[in-house]
N, CA, C and O atoms as CSV, one atom per row, in Angstrom:
chain,resi,resn,atom,element,x,y,z
A,1,GLY,N,N,60.675,95.830,165.653
A,1,GLY,CA,C,62.111,95.571,165.633
A,1,GLY,C,C,62.646,96.152,166.820
A,1,GLY,O,O,63.837,95.925,167.035
A,2,GLY,N,N,62.005,96.865,167.650
A,2,GLY,CA,C,62.751,97.785,168.683
A,2,GLY,C,C,63.377,96.866,169.720
A,2,GLY,O,O,64.499,97.057,170.189
A,3,ALA,N,N,62.526,95.792,170.068
A,3,ALA,CA,C,63.149,94.777,171.119
A,3,ALA,C,C,64.428,94.229,170.516
A,3,ALA,O,O,65.440,94.131,171.209
A,4,ALA,N,N,64.403,93.824,169.086
A,4,ALA,CA,C,65.715,93.188,168.921
A,4,ALA,C,C,66.723,94.050,168.767
A,4,ALA,O,O,67.881,93.681,168.963
A,5,ALA,N,N,66.401,95.397,168.371
A,5,ALA,CA,C,67.604,96.405,168.400
A,5,ALA,C,C,68.251,96.725,169.693
A,5,ALA,O,O,69.412,97.133,169.728
A,6,LEU,N,N,67.398,96.521,170.959
A,6,LEU,CA,C,67.855,96.535,172.093
A,6,LEU,C,C,68.410,95.219,172.825
A,6,LEU,O,O,68.883,95.191,173.961
A,7,ASP,N,N,68.273,94.238,172.033
A,7,ASP,CA,C,68.959,92.910,172.390
A,7,ASP,C,C,67.770,92.522,173.440
A,7,ASP,O,O,68.125,91.874,174.425
A,8,GLU,N,N,66.506,92.831,173.327
A,8,GLU,CA,C,65.369,92.349,174.308
A,8,GLU,C,C,64.451,91.530,173.655
A,8,GLU,O,O,63.358,91.426,174.213
A,9,ALA,N,N,64.635,90.868,172.519
A,9,ALA,CA,C,63.567,89.963,171.882
A,9,ALA,C,C,63.338,88.905,172.726
A,9,ALA,O,O,64.235,88.264,173.273
A,10,GLY,N,N,62.044,88.686,172.859
A,10,GLY,CA,C,61.548,87.667,173.778
A,10,GLY,C,C,61.534,87.958,175.216
A,10,GLY,O,O,61.273,87.088,176.047
A,11,ARG,N,N,61.812,89.174,175.517
A,11,ARG,CA,C,61.848,89.742,176.943
A,11,ARG,C,C,60.830,90.938,177.171
A,11,ARG,O,O,60.493,91.395,178.263
A,12,CYS,N,N,60.431,91.329,175.975
A,12,CYS,CA,C,59.413,92.632,176.257
A,12,CYS,C,C,58.301,92.511,175.046
A,12,CYS,O,O,58.331,91.625,174.192
A,13,GLY,N,N,57.392,93.476,175.116
A,13,GLY,CA,C,56.384,93.394,173.960
A,13,GLY,C,C,55.086,92.755,174.326
A,13,GLY,O,O,54.155,92.677,173.524
A,14,ARG,N,N,55.034,92.294,175.559
A,14,ARG,CA,C,53.989,91.553,176.269
A,14,ARG,C,C,53.724,91.807,177.588
A,14,ARG,O,O,54.663,92.119,178.321
A,15,ILE,N,N,52.575,91.727,178.033
A,15,ILE,CA,C,52.223,91.837,179.491
A,15,ILE,C,C,51.963,90.483,179.904
A,15,ILE,O,O,50.864,89.962,179.713
A,16,GLN,N,N,52.964,89.860,180.485
A,16,GLN,CA,C,52.899,88.607,181.083
A,16,GLN,C,C,54.117,88.165,181.968
A,16,GLN,O,O,55.179,88.748,181.752
A,17,PRO,N,N,54.090,87.392,182.746
A,17,PRO,CA,C,55.329,86.819,183.690
A,17,PRO,C,C,56.422,86.532,182.804
A,17,PRO,O,O,56.373,85.824,181.798
A,18,GLY,N,N,57.553,87.233,183.334
A,18,GLY,CA,C,58.745,87.006,182.658
A,18,GLY,C,C,59.243,88.063,181.712
A,18,GLY,O,O,60.398,88.107,181.290
A,19,PHE,N,N,58.295,88.901,181.415
A,19,PHE,CA,C,58.602,89.967,180.397
A,19,PHE,C,C,58.709,91.170,181.157
A,19,PHE,O,O,58.085,91.304,182.209
A,20,HIS,N,N,59.573,92.192,180.626
A,20,HIS,CA,C,59.824,93.488,181.177
A,20,HIS,C,C,58.415,94.217,180.950
A,20,HIS,O,O,57.675,94.028,179.984
A,21,ALA,N,N,58.165,95.159,182.113
A,21,ALA,CA,C,56.859,95.873,182.030
A,21,ALA,C,C,57.241,97.277,182.401
A,21,ALA,O,O,57.622,97.566,183.535
A,22,ASP,N,N,57.127,98.172,181.386
A,22,ASP,CA,C,57.048,99.613,181.796
A,22,ASP,C,C,55.710,100.079,181.137
A,22,ASP,O,O,55.361,99.998,179.959
A,23,LEU,N,N,55.057,100.590,182.225
A,23,LEU,CA,C,53.567,100.956,181.877
A,23,LEU,C,C,53.165,102.209,182.762
A,23,LEU,O,O,53.607,102.472,183.880
A,24,ILE,N,N,52.290,102.886,182.069
A,24,ILE,CA,C,51.621,103.965,182.980
A,24,ILE,C,C,50.162,103.759,182.829
A,24,ILE,O,O,49.625,103.220,181.862
A,25,THR,N,N,49.555,104.254,183.906
A,25,THR,CA,C,48.015,104.351,183.654
A,25,THR,C,C,47.526,106.006,183.784
A,25,THR,O,O,48.051,106.775,184.590
A,26,VAL,N,N,46.663,106.314,183.046
A,26,VAL,CA,C,46.158,107.536,182.788
A,26,VAL,C,C,44.720,107.744,183.375
A,26,VAL,O,O,43.834,106.922,183.146
A,27,ASP,N,N,44.512,108.841,184.124
A,27,ASP,CA,C,43.182,108.972,184.833
A,27,ASP,C,C,42.315,109.693,183.540
A,27,ASP,O,O,42.546,110.825,183.115
A,28,LEU,N,N,41.457,108.934,183.114
A,28,LEU,CA,C,40.686,109.555,181.924
A,28,LEU,C,C,39.339,110.433,182.387
A,28,LEU,O,O,38.483,110.851,181.607
A,29,LYS,N,N,39.349,110.592,183.656
A,29,LYS,CA,C,38.151,111.253,184.223
A,29,LYS,C,C,37.947,112.689,184.023
A,29,LYS,O,O,36.845,113.225,184.139
A,30,SER,N,N,39.177,113.386,183.678
A,30,SER,CA,C,39.346,114.851,183.390
A,30,SER,C,C,38.509,115.231,182.117
A,30,SER,O,O,38.731,114.714,181.022
A,31,PRO,N,N,37.571,116.132,182.325
A,31,PRO,CA,C,36.792,116.605,181.127
A,31,PRO,C,C,37.593,116.799,179.692
A,31,PRO,O,O,37.058,116.536,178.615
A,32,ARG,N,N,38.826,117.250,179.807
A,32,ARG,CA,C,39.544,117.623,178.609
A,32,ARG,C,C,39.902,116.200,177.921
A,32,ARG,O,O,40.176,116.224,176.721
A,33,LEU,N,N,39.917,114.966,178.607
A,33,LEU,CA,C,40.313,113.869,178.158
A,33,LEU,C,C,39.035,112.985,177.580
A,33,LEU,O,O,39.237,111.820,177.239
A,34,ILE,N,N,37.812,113.528,177.486
A,34,ILE,CA,C,36.732,112.851,176.955
A,34,ILE,C,C,37.199,112.527,175.440
A,34,ILE,O,O,37.600,113.445,174.725
A,35,PRO,N,N,37.140,111.274,175.001
A,35,PRO,CA,C,37.629,110.995,173.678
A,35,PRO,C,C,36.782,111.550,172.917
A,35,PRO,O,O,35.621,111.702,173.296
A,36,SER,N,N,37.208,111.959,171.690
A,36,SER,CA,C,36.652,112.764,170.525
A,36,SER,C,C,36.459,111.718,169.288
A,36,SER,O,O,36.171,112.073,168.145
A,37,GLY,N,N,36.669,110.349,169.709
A,37,GLY,CA,C,36.545,109.476,168.554
A,37,GLY,C,C,37.857,108.638,168.479
A,37,GLY,O,O,37.871,107.503,168.003
A,38,ASN,N,N,38.897,109.230,168.950
A,38,ASN,CA,C,40.107,108.636,168.778
A,38,ASN,C,C,41.010,108.778,170.139
A,38,ASN,O,O,41.755,109.744,170.307
A,39,LEU,N,N,40.875,107.773,171.044
A,39,LEU,CA,C,41.516,107.946,172.313
A,39,LEU,C,C,42.899,108.472,172.330
A,39,LEU,O,O,43.275,109.436,172.998
A,40,LEU,N,N,43.750,107.624,171.393
A,40,LEU,CA,C,45.216,108.093,171.199
A,40,LEU,C,C,45.419,109.503,170.807
A,40,LEU,O,O,46.359,110.141,171.280
A,41,HIS,N,N,44.597,110.014,169.982
A,41,HIS,CA,C,44.849,111.525,169.543
A,41,HIS,C,C,44.466,112.281,170.642
A,41,HIS,O,O,45.167,113.265,170.879
A,42,THR,N,N,43.374,112.024,171.485
A,42,THR,CA,C,42.879,112.799,172.592
A,42,THR,C,C,44.020,112.740,173.618
A,42,THR,O,O,44.310,113.828,174.115
A,43,LEU,N,N,44.746,111.629,174.042
A,43,LEU,CA,C,45.858,111.597,174.972
A,43,LEU,C,C,47.086,112.432,174.541
A,43,LEU,O,O,47.765,113.129,175.294
A,44,PHE,N,N,47.271,112.248,173.169
A,44,PHE,CA,C,48.405,113.178,172.706
A,44,PHE,C,C,48.267,114.672,172.670
A,44,PHE,O,O,49.194,115.442,172.923
A,45,GLU,N,N,47.161,114.998,172.371
A,45,GLU,CA,C,46.726,116.488,172.100
A,45,GLU,C,C,46.192,117.221,173.429
A,45,GLU,O,O,46.205,118.449,173.510
A,46,CYS,N,N,45.767,116.473,174.369
A,46,CYS,CA,C,45.091,116.955,175.476
A,46,CYS,C,C,45.603,116.492,176.842
A,46,CYS,O,O,45.323,117.081,177.886
A,47,GLY,N,N,46.386,115.379,176.768
A,47,GLY,CA,C,46.901,115.006,177.977
A,47,GLY,C,C,47.905,115.761,178.544
A,47,GLY,O,O,48.669,116.434,177.852
A,48,GLU,N,N,47.977,115.698,179.932
A,48,GLU,CA,C,49.097,116.402,180.634
A,48,GLU,C,C,49.802,115.600,181.589
A,48,GLU,O,O,49.258,114.531,181.867
A,49,PRO,N,N,50.922,115.876,182.175
A,49,PRO,CA,C,51.593,115.092,183.061
A,49,PRO,C,C,50.877,114.667,184.323
A,49,PRO,O,O,51.017,113.578,184.879
A,50,GLY,N,N,50.045,115.720,184.730
A,50,GLY,CA,C,49.250,115.345,185.874
A,50,GLY,C,C,48.094,114.389,185.639
A,50,GLY,O,O,47.437,114.104,186.641
A,51,ASP,N,N,47.728,113.835,184.456
A,51,ASP,CA,C,46.823,112.919,184.310
A,51,ASP,C,C,47.415,111.626,184.388
A,51,ASP,O,O,46.624,110.696,184.232
A,52,VAL,N,N,48.626,111.330,184.593
A,52,VAL,CA,C,49.247,110.156,184.837
A,52,VAL,C,C,48.882,109.568,186.317
A,52,VAL,O,O,49.056,110.357,187.246
A,53,ARG,N,N,48.511,108.580,186.555
A,53,ARG,CA,C,48.133,108.160,187.781
A,53,ARG,C,C,49.155,107.214,188.464
A,53,ARG,O,O,49.493,107.382,189.636
A,54,ASP,N,N,49.640,106.201,187.674
A,54,ASP,CA,C,50.555,105.018,188.117
A,54,ASP,C,C,51.708,104.920,186.917
A,54,ASP,O,O,51.507,105.022,185.707
A,55,VAL,N,N,52.917,104.703,187.572
A,55,VAL,CA,C,54.112,104.440,186.694
A,55,VAL,C,C,54.714,103.033,187.150
A,55,VAL,O,O,55.015,102.850,188.329
A,56,LEU,N,N,54.861,102.158,186.289
A,56,LEU,CA,C,55.536,100.909,186.581
A,56,LEU,C,C,56.752,100.849,185.670
A,56,LEU,O,O,56.668,101.135,184.475
A,57,VAL,N,N,57.887,100.472,186.257
A,57,VAL,CA,C,59.127,100.200,185.373
A,57,VAL,C,C,59.883,98.885,185.812
A,57,VAL,O,O,60.314,98.736,186.955
A,58,GLY,N,N,59.996,98.044,184.919
A,58,GLY,CA,C,60.507,96.696,185.261
A,58,GLY,C,C,59.630,95.992,186.163
A,58,GLY,O,O,60.071,95.159,186.954
A,59,GLY,N,N,58.358,96.300,186.079
A,59,GLY,CA,C,57.159,95.556,186.738
A,59,GLY,C,C,57.082,96.175,188.125
A,59,GLY,O,O,56.311,95.624,188.911
A,60,LYS,N,N,57.720,97.169,188.519
A,60,LYS,CA,C,57.735,97.638,189.854
A,60,LYS,C,C,57.008,99.150,189.867
A,60,LYS,O,O,57.212,99.992,188.992
A,61,PHE,N,N,56.204,99.322,190.914
A,61,PHE,CA,C,55.703,100.656,190.862
A,61,PHE,C,C,56.656,101.656,191.355
A,61,PHE,O,O,57.329,101.429,192.360
A,62,LEU,N,N,56.746,102.783,190.676
A,62,LEU,CA,C,57.494,104.015,190.969
A,62,LEU,C,C,56.502,105.057,191.446
A,62,LEU,O,O,56.903,105.954,192.188
A,63,MET,N,N,55.230,104.998,191.066
A,63,MET,CA,C,54.352,106.039,191.373
A,63,MET,C,C,52.914,105.172,191.327
A,63,MET,O,O,52.559,104.527,190.341
A,64,ARG,N,N,52.199,105.271,192.503
A,64,ARG,CA,C,50.859,104.634,192.483
A,64,ARG,C,C,49.801,105.682,193.137
A,64,ARG,O,O,49.993,106.254,194.210
A,65,ASN,N,N,48.846,105.813,192.454
A,65,ASN,CA,C,47.797,106.633,192.640
A,65,ASN,C,C,48.460,108.098,193.092
A,65,ASN,O,O,48.199,108.759,194.097
A,66,ARG,N,N,49.239,108.336,192.205
A,66,ARG,CA,C,49.935,109.806,192.253
A,66,ARG,C,C,50.872,109.885,193.474
A,66,ARG,O,O,51.300,110.991,193.807
A,67,GLU,N,N,51.178,108.901,194.083
A,67,GLU,CA,C,52.163,108.796,195.318
A,67,GLU,C,C,53.472,108.275,194.947
A,67,GLU,O,O,53.624,107.083,194.680
A,68,ILE,N,N,54.451,109.146,194.920
A,68,ILE,CA,C,55.811,108.754,194.417
A,68,ILE,C,C,56.323,107.759,195.418
A,68,ILE,O,O,56.457,108.131,196.583
A,69,LEU,N,N,56.609,106.576,195.087
A,69,LEU,CA,C,57.184,105.582,195.997
A,69,LEU,C,C,58.730,105.379,196.020
A,69,LEU,O,O,59.323,104.932,197.002
A,70,ALA,N,N,59.345,105.755,194.830
A,70,ALA,CA,C,60.700,105.468,194.676
A,70,ALA,C,C,61.669,106.430,195.025
A,70,ALA,O,O,62.886,106.289,194.904
A,71,LEU,N,N,61.039,107.471,195.491
A,71,LEU,CA,C,61.960,108.787,195.837
A,71,LEU,C,C,61.428,109.189,197.367
A,71,LEU,O,O,60.319,108.917,197.827
A,72,ASP,N,N,62.464,109.879,198.008
A,72,ASP,CA,C,61.965,110.506,199.225
A,72,ASP,C,C,61.575,112.165,198.923
A,72,ASP,O,O,62.288,113.149,199.119
A,73,GLU,N,N,60.419,112.110,198.471
A,73,GLU,CA,C,59.944,113.497,198.072
A,73,GLU,C,C,60.102,114.574,199.024
A,73,GLU,O,O,60.455,115.700,198.675
A,74,GLU,N,N,59.839,114.244,200.255
A,74,GLU,CA,C,59.961,115.382,201.193
A,74,GLU,C,C,61.328,115.855,201.510
A,74,GLU,O,O,61.569,117.018,201.834
A,75,ARG,N,N,62.315,114.812,201.397
A,75,ARG,CA,C,63.758,115.131,201.538
A,75,ARG,C,C,64.122,116.004,200.449
A,75,ARG,O,O,64.716,117.062,200.656
A,76,ILE,N,N,63.742,115.549,199.126
A,76,ILE,CA,C,64.230,116.245,197.939
A,76,ILE,C,C,63.615,117.720,198.098
A,76,ILE,O,O,64.382,118.681,198.062
A,77,LEU,N,N,62.372,117.886,198.257
A,77,LEU,CA,C,61.756,119.276,198.463
A,77,LEU,C,C,62.518,120.135,199.589
A,77,LEU,O,O,62.798,121.316,199.382
A,78,ARG,N,N,62.834,119.487,200.777
A,78,ARG,CA,C,63.551,120.253,201.805
A,78,ARG,C,C,64.746,120.702,201.299
A,78,ARG,O,O,65.035,121.897,201.365
A,79,GLU,N,N,65.653,119.687,200.680
A,79,GLU,CA,C,66.883,120.257,200.219
A,79,GLU,C,C,66.773,121.248,199.093
A,79,GLU,O,O,67.669,122.081,198.962
A,80,ALA,N,N,65.799,121.227,198.310
A,80,ALA,CA,C,65.676,122.268,197.295
A,80,ALA,C,C,65.403,123.532,197.969
A,80,ALA,O,O,66.000,124.521,197.544
A,81,ARG,N,N,64.549,123.672,199.013
A,81,ARG,CA,C,64.249,124.921,199.706
A,81,ARG,C,C,65.507,125.211,200.510
A,81,ARG,O,O,65.735,126.412,200.655
A,82,ASP,N,N,66.312,124.426,201.025
A,82,ASP,CA,C,67.441,124.782,201.723
A,82,ASP,C,C,68.556,125.527,200.928
A,82,ASP,O,O,69.285,126.411,201.378
A,83,TYR,N,N,68.558,125.040,199.727
A,83,TYR,CA,C,69.487,125.451,198.637
A,83,TYR,C,C,68.908,126.794,198.119
A,83,TYR,O,O,69.683,127.727,197.911
A,84,MET,N,N,67.790,126.907,197.936
A,84,MET,CA,C,67.176,128.205,197.559
A,84,MET,C,C,67.417,129.401,198.543
A,84,MET,O,O,67.693,130.537,198.160
A,85,GLU,N,N,67.274,128.997,199.938
A,85,GLU,CA,C,67.416,129.879,201.028
A,85,GLU,C,C,69.112,130.483,201.026
A,85,GLU,O,O,69.364,131.608,201.458
A,86,LYS,N,N,70.061,129.675,200.544
A,86,LYS,CA,C,71.394,129.762,200.624
A,86,LYS,C,C,71.754,130.849,199.424
A,86,LYS,O,O,72.924,131.170,199.212
């Protein structure tokens, strides 16, 4: 009922053309993420932010292969360093 509550019924809940897509992919090669019988439990108990490889929002990549595409990361870091120096 979540889609209906957000007035999105018929536009989400499936991975197909015309539907909204917010997805992440997780790199499962880390030794701490070797499934112990239940992959979901393993992800929730052992997963870390650094395990996220790709982020798609509205069907558009914001991060791909751990490279941030939607922000000017260098500018943000430079501005943060400049601010800290002041």
